[in-house]
C-alpha positions in Angstrom: 16.1 -1.5 15.6 12.7 -0.2 14.5 12.8 -2.7 11.8 13.4 -5.5 14.2 10.7 -4.2 16.5 8.2 -4.0 13.9 8.9 -7.5 12.5 9.5 -9.4 15.7 6.7 -10.5 18.0 6.8 -12.9 21.1 3.5 -13.6 21.1 3.4 -16.4 18.0 6.2 -18.1 20.3 3.9 -19.7 22.4 1.5 -21.4 19.8 5.0 -22.7 18.0 6.2 -23.9 21.4 3.3 -26.5 21.4 5.2 -28.5 18.6 8.5 -28.8 20.6 11.3 -29.8 18.2 8.6 -29.0 15.6 8.9 -25.5 16.2 12.3 -25.6 14.6 11.1 -27.1 11.3 8.3 -24.3 11.2 10.4 -21.4 12.1 13.0 -22.6 9.3 10.2 -22.9 6.7 8.9 -19.3 7.4 12.4 -18.1 7.4 13.5 -19.6 4.2 10.2 -19.7 2.2 8.7 -16.5 3.7 11.1 -14.1 5.6 14.0 -14.1 3.2 12.2 -13.9 -0.1 9.9 -11.1 1.5 13.1 -9.4 2.7 14.8 -9.3 -0.8 11.7 -8.2 -2.7 11.1 -5.4 -0.2 14.8 -4.3 -0.4 14.8 -4.2 -4.3 11.2 -2.4 -4.3 11.9 0.0 -1.8 15.3 1.2 -2.7 14.3 1.4 -6.5 11.3 3.4 -5.9 12.2 6.5 -3.6 8.7 8.0 -2.9 6.7 7.3 0.2 3.9 4.6 -0.2 5.7 1.4 0.0 3.2 -1.5 -1.1 0.7 0.9 -2.5 3.1 2.3 -4.8 4.7 -0.8 -6.0 1.6 -2.7 -6.6 -0.2 0.6 -8.2 3.0 0.6 -10.8 2.7 -3.0 -11.6 -1.1 -3.6 -11.8 -2.7 -0.3 -11.8 -3.7 2.1 -8.8 -6.7 0.0 -7.8 -5.0 -2.9 -7.2 -2.3 -0.9 -5.3 -5.0 0.3 -3.1 -6.4 -3.2 -2.3 -2.8 -4.0 -1.2 -2.2 -1.2 1.0 -5.8 -1.7 2.3 -4.9 -5.2 3.4 -1.7 -4.3 4.9 -3.4 -1.3 6.8 -6.4 -3.4 8.1 -4.5 -6.4 9.2 -2.5 -4.1 11.1 -5.6 -2.9 13.0 -6.4 -6.4 13.7 -2.8 -7.2 14.7 -3.0 -4.5 17.8 -5.9 -6.6 19.2 -3.6 -9.7 18.9 -0.6 -8.5 20.2 -2.2 -6.4 22.9 -4.3 -9.6 24.1 -1.3 -11.6 24.4 0.4 -8.7 26.6 -2.6 -8.5 28.9 -2.9 -12.5 29.5 1.0 -12.4 30.0 0.7 -9.7 32.8 -2.2 -11.4 34.6 -0.3 -14.7 34.7 2.9 -12.8 35.8 1.0 -11.8 39.1 -0.5 -15.2 39.3 -3.9 -14.1 38.5 -4.9 -17.0 36.4 -8.6 -15.9 35.8 -7.2 -12.4 34.3 -5.7 -14.3 31.1 -9.4 -15.2 30.3 -11.0 -12.1 31.4 -13.0 -10.6 28.5 -13.5 -7.0 30.3 -9.9 -6.9 31.4 -8.5 -7.8 27.7 -10.6 -5.3 26.1 -9.7 -2.6 28.4 -6.1 -3.1 28.1 -6.6 -3.2 24.1 -8.8 -0.2 23.7 -6.6 1.9 26.3 -3.3 1.3 24.7 -4.5 1.9 21.1 -5.3 5.4 22.0 -2.2 5.9 24.1 -0.1 4.9 21.0 -2.2 6.8 18.4 -1.4 9.9 20.7 2.3 9.2 20.8 2.3 8.5 17.1 0.9 11.9 16.2 4.4 13.2 17.3 6.1 11.7 14.3 8.6 9.2 13.2 11.3 10.3 15.6 9.1 9.4 18.7 8.0 6.0 16.9 11.7 5.2 16.5 12.5 5.7 20.0 9.7 3.7 21.2 10.5 0.8 18.8 14.0 0.7 19.7 13.5 0.7 23.5 10.7 -1.7 23.3 12.7 -4.1 21.0 15.3 -4.4 23.6 13.5 -4.4 26.9 10.5 -6.3 25.5 12.0 -8.9 23.0 15.6 -9.3 23.3 15.7 -9.3 27.2 12.6 -11.6 27.8 13.8 -13.8 24.9 17.4 -14.0 26.7 15.8 -14.7 30.3 13.6 -17.5 28.6 16.7 -19.0 27.1 18.7 -18.8 30.4 16.0 -20.2 32.6 15.5 -23.3 30.1 19.6 -23.9 30.2 19.7 -23.6 34.1 16.8 -25.7 34.3 18.2 -28.6 32.3 21.7 -28.2 33.9 20.0 -28.7 37.2 18.7 -32.0 35.8 15.1 -30.9 35.4 13.1 -33.0 33.0 12.8 -31.7 29.7 9.0 -31.5 28.2 10.1 -31.9 25.0 8.8 -35.6 24.8 6.6 -37.8 22.6 5.3 -36.1 19.5 7.0 -32.9 20.6 10.3 -34.5 20.2 9.9 -34.9 16.6 11.5 -32.4 14.4 9.1 -32.9 11.7 5.5 -32.6 12.6 2.6 -34.6 11.0 1.8 -32.5 8.0 -1.0 -34.7 6.7 -3.6 -33.2 8.9 -4.2 -29.6 7.9 -5.7 -28.8 11.4 -2.5 -29.8 13.0 -0.5 -27.5 11.1 -2.5 -24.4 11.5 -0.8 -23.2 14.7 2.3 -23.3 12.4 1.0 -20.1 10.6 1.9 -18.4 14.0 5.5 -18.6 12.5 4.2 -16.4 9.8 2.7 -13.9 12.6 6.3 -13.5 14.2 7.9 -12.3 11.0 5.1 -10.3 9.2 6.1 -6.7 8.5 9.5 -6.9 6.9 8.2 -4.4 4.1 6.4 -1.8 6.4 9.4 0.7 7.0 9.8 1.0 3.0 6.4 3.3 3.2 8.8 6.0 4.5 12.0 5.3 2.7 11.8 8.9 1.5 12.7 10.0 4.9 15.6 7.9 5.2 19.3 8.8 4.7 21.2 7.1 2.1 18.1 4.7 1.7 20.1 2.5 -0.8 22.5 1.5 1.8 20.6 1.7 4.9 17.5 -0.3 4.0 19.0 -3.6 2.9 21.5 -3.4 5.6 18.7 -2.8 8.2 16.7 -5.6 6.7 19.8 -8.1 6.7 20.8 -7.5 10.3 17.1 -7.7 11.2 16.7 -11.0 9.7 20.0 -12.5 11.3 18.8 -11.1 14.8 15.4 -12.7 14.4 16.8 -16.2 13.7 19.3 -16.1 16.5 17.0 -15.0 19.1 13.6 -16.8 18.4 14.6 -20.4 17.7 16.1 -21.0 21.0 13.6 -18.9 23.1 10.8 -20.7 21.3 12.2 -24.0 22.4 12.8 -22.7 25.9 9.0 -22.6 26.3 8.7 -26.2 25.0 11.4 -27.3 27.6 10.0 -25.7 30.5 6.0 -26.3 29.9 4.4 -29.5 28.8 3.0 -28.9 25.3 -0.7 -29.6 26.2 -0.5 -27.2 29.2 1.0 -24.0 27.1 -1.1 -21.2 26.7 -1.4 -19.9 23.4 -1.6 -16.1 24.9 0.6 -16.4 27.8 3.0 -19.3 27.2 6.2 -17.1 27.6 4.9 -15.8 31.3 4.3 -19.7 32.0 7.7 -20.8 31.1 9.2 -17.9 33.2 7.0 -18.9 36.4 8.2 -22.5 36.1 11.9 -21.1 35.9 11.2 -19.0 39.1 9.6 -22.0 40.8 12.4 -24.6 40.1 15.6 -22.5 39.2 16.1 -18.9 40.4 13.5 -17.7 42.9 13.2 -14.5 41.9 9.5 -13.9 41.7 9.8 -10.1 41.1 11.5 -10.6 37.6 8.4 -12.3 35.9 6.0 -9.2 36.4 9.1 -7.0 35.2 9.5 -9.0 32.1 5.5 -9.1 31.3 5.6 -5.3 31.9 8.6 -5.1 29.5 6.6 -7.2 26.8 3.7 -4.8 27.1 6.3 -1.9 26.4 7.3 -3.7 23.4 3.9 -4.2 22.1 3.5 -0.3 22.5 6.9 0.2 20.4 5.7 -2.4 17.9 2.4 -0.7 17.3 3.8 2.7 17.4 6.2 1.5 14.5 3.2 -0.1 12.3 1.5 3.4 13.2 4.5 5.2 11.7 4.2 3.7 8.6 0.6 2.1 7.3 -1.1 5.5 7.6 1.4 7.1 5.4 0.4 4.6 2.6 -3.4 5.2 3.2 -2.8 9.2 3.0 -0.9 8.5 -0.3 -3.9 6.4 -1.6 -6.3 9.2 -0.7 -4.4 11.7 -2.5 -4.8 9.6 -5.3 -8.7 9.2 -5.3 -9.2 6.0 -3.4 -10.5 7.6 -0.1 -12.1 10.8 0.8 -9.9 13.7 0.5 -10.0 14.3 4.2 -7.8 11.2 4.7 -4.9 12.5 2.7 -3.9 15.3 5.1 -0.8 14.9 7.0 0.7 17.0 9.8 4.0 18.9 9.8 5.6 15.9 11.2 4.4 13.6 8.4 1.7 12.1 10.2 -1.5 11.2 8.6 -3.7 12.3 11.6 -7.3 11.5 10.1 -6.1 7.9 9.3 -4.5 7.5 12.7 -7.9 8.6 14.4 -10.1 6.6 12.3 -7.9 3.4 12.6 -8.0 3.9 16.6 -11.7 3.8 16.5 -11.9 0.8 14.2 -9.2 -1.1 16.5 -11.4 -0.1 19.5 -14.9 -1.7 17.8 -12.8 -5.0 17.1 -11.7 -5.3 20.6 -15.4 -5.5 21.6 -15.8 -8.7 19.8 -14.3 -10.5 23.0 -17.8 -10.1 24.3 -19.1 -12.7 21.7 -16.3 -15.1 22.1 -16.4 -18.2 24.1 -12.8 -17.3 25.4 -9.9 -14.9 25.1 -7.8 -17.7 23.6 -10.4 -18.5 21.0 -10.7 -14.7 20.0 -6.9 -14.3 20.0 -6.6 -17.4 17.6 -9.4 -16.3 15.4 -7.9 -12.7 14.9 -4.4 -14.2 14.5 -5.6 -16.4 11.6 -7.4 -13.7 10.1 -4.6 -11.2 10.2 -2.4 -13.7 8.6 -4.5 -14.4 5.9 -5.2 -10.8 4.9 -1.3 -10.1 5.0 -0.5 -13.2 2.9 -2.9 -12.1 0.2 -1.0 -8.6 0.3 2.3 -10.3 0.3 1.2 -12.4 -2.7 0.4 -9.1 -4.7 3.8 -7.7 -3.6 5.6 -10.8 -4.9 3.7 -10.6 -8.3 4.5 -7.0 -8.6 8.2 -7.4 -8.2 8.2 -10.1 -10.8 6.2 -7.9 -13.3 8.1 -4.7 -12.8 11.4 -6.4 -13.2 10.2 -7.4 -16.4 8.4 -4.2 -17.6 11.1 -1.8 -15.9 14.3 -3.4 -17.0 16.0 0.1 -17.4 15.0 1.2 -13.6 18.0 2.0 -11.4 17.9 -0.7 -8.8 20.4 0.2 -6.1 19.8 -3.0 -4.7 18.7 -6.0 -7.1 18.0 -9.7 -5.9 20.8 -11.4 -7.1 20.6 -14.1 -10.0 19.1 -11.8 -12.6 15.7 -13.0 -14.2 16.0 -16.4 -12.7 16.8 -14.9 -9.2 13.8 -12.8 -9.1 11.5 -15.6 -10.5 12.6 -18.1 -7.9 12.4 -15.7 -5.1 8.9 -14.3 -6.0 7.7 -17.8 -7.1 8.6 -19.4 -3.5 7.0 -16.4 -1.9 3.6 -16.5 -3.9 3.4 -20.4 -3.5 4.2 -19.9 0.2 1.6 -17.0 0.7 -1.3 -19.1 -1.2 -0.8 -22.1 0.8 -0.7 -20.3 4.1 -4.1 -18.4 3.2 -5.7 -22.1 2.4 -4.4 -23.4 5.5 -5.7 -20.8 7.8 -9.1 -21.7 7.1 -8.7 -25.0 9.0 -9.5 -24.7 12.6 -6.4 -25.4 14.9 -5.9 -28.7 16.6 -6.0 -28.4 20.4 -8.4 -25.5 20.9 -11.6 -26.7 22.0 -13.7 -23.5 21.4 -12.7 -23.6 17.6 -15.1 -25.6 15.8 -14.8 -26.3 11.9 -18.1 -24.5 11.2 -17.8 -21.3 13.2 -14.1 -20.9 12.6 -14.3 -21.5 8.9 -17.4 -19.5 8.2 -16.3 -16.4 10.1 -12.9 -16.5 8.4 -14.2 -16.8 4.9 -16.6 -13.8 5.6 -14.0 -11.6 6.9 -11.6 -12.4 4.3 -14.1 -11.5 1.7 -15.1 -8.3 3.4 -11.2 -7.4 3.7 -10.5 -7.9 -0.2 -13.9 -6.5 -1.5 -14.4 -3.6 1.0 -11.3 -1.4 -0.7 -12.8 -1.9 -4.1 -16.1 -0.6 -3.1 -14.2 2.2 -1.2 -12.3 3.1 -3.8 -15.2 3.1 -6.5 -17.3 5.3 -4.2 -14.6 7.8 -3.9 -13.6 7.8 -7.4 -17.5 8.7 -8.4 -17.4 11.3 -5.4 -14.3 13.1 -6.8 -15.6 12.9 -10.4 -18.9 14.2 -9.6 
């Protein structure tokens, strides 16, 4: 359930729902070409390498410690950006749930929710993996599964009462127009829904019987995701016209339609919005339980100042947790400089997907190389098919990751505030900073250590 909570986010569903039936295509592509390859690779690497560190350890063994630090830095930094994205969506949904439409675009309100929650979860995460697991499990049930089922129930009841489905025109096409890159940029949100399959491998040394538990948890998580998210995304498209779906709060929009036209239980929508916010807390807590550990491992090996290597008796990397809370708070202040909450939400969403896909490409390449250079290594779980199986799986993952990074530089269609120039320039600069900054930090930390 902790893995399901980390991986699964309802936030990307609203953007995907603008495609109507096309959302099924994007979700299917993301599951087959991204989620399944990433799950297989993470299971093989995680069970064959028993020490904590996850992506940092895997990439380091394949391409050297500095490459491993770049990979784990990208994983960590996109995680900090992700907090702003998921909490912005939760804040907008709660505002709409109480019919405060202006709140969904209120920058100060969004920033206050983001900053306050980041520090709340930081304090809770200092209690260790046990508290993160409880939060993740509770949040996944009440804030992902229950709202998803409520959405589906509203849509089914709406159609049974002869309500007119809003999946019409272009949104009724199973395969969207793929010739225009700006039209498929929102499809990247499918990746945002599924990112994180490898995160719990950073704490695999603390799991009981990881060779059995980790692959099984991965398989169950993938099945749960597919069964819940496809019909829930279509439910939004059924209830709300595609040109009116809010990319930050489409879930609550759909629930409001259900309350107005099916079951007149207005109290349910704020309750579901609060549940989604609780899920955001649990999801962030799951990330905080994992990525700081990888950064602490990198610090112990000289890529960060030594003070970031310290972990408490609860295996919590306190200096990293505090530092990333400060950075996350500063990122939230960028709302002040964006024309709208929606534009900020999408810009950060595109950035975190690009940073994460670069990391995933490195992870896929590492699995491919390690199978070749360490054939004698005991692998409790190995990708089926031998050499061809690993080549096919990693090849698909690398190609999909590279394509996703390229497409992400195009501004999305239908978001007026996103101009080609501002969107592309900001993302190019941000991605370059994200990739080059760990190299500079590692170099400087290494010089201090040698001095």
